[in-house]
Steps between C-alpha positions, in 0.01 A plus 500: 500500500173310532480601866506872410231449236277317748553775758410769249187315389398446860547868581301602191214285629512681834495840329213399270298368794543831683414702192186294437394526863555878506322556168209281612478695826485832315243365254285373789506843670403672176227251406352444847532845656599786269293429188177415689525829694561699184218322314259558791588868528448553128175304501364686806580842355417406141840625383581423137875585505692177457866596536540381860329169435696439179824575684436240771398231250817582304698450823345157548598414143853628556561292813359190332732567206803544726427167667438320170832627361685322778334157477798293395665299774238428766357150484142599410605773256257397223194529725623822657571659167155404374343652814696826474451527122124462541497761778701748293287452190174551691624806691649668192181431303285653777726805514488538122121471503482781758741717300293462183157533660258717303422828673748448783815364343837667486666715242765325288786687671390429857804366697304205642375401155848537349654295783237232451565487125874458560469238775227304324710489182803380701278230651383383157852499358699359794252272674250398234757488217275709278717730289218634280 
């Protein structure tokens, strides 16, 4: 029976490695290519609508959260989880700041704002252990 348990643990490590690599790749594309283009376009045209920007920051938070949820069996799981937690917290906070911006924020029933509220609360409950 020990052999099956070792095989399962080993396979979980492989799956987690792939998930972390894929999430990191998506985060890198968003942070290094998508968000800078969106920010530049909004800055150049002096656009105050924030929905698109808030959506992409929420996405960064989501992918960091997905990766942090699966940090259990890989050897450096503590460091990875810390890295992904920090990334999620920063991205969700930036998205929330955009959603609540005076004069350009979103209405309370906006789908992006509602999705952010749900995902950020899941992050606090599941990852941060904050049930308040």
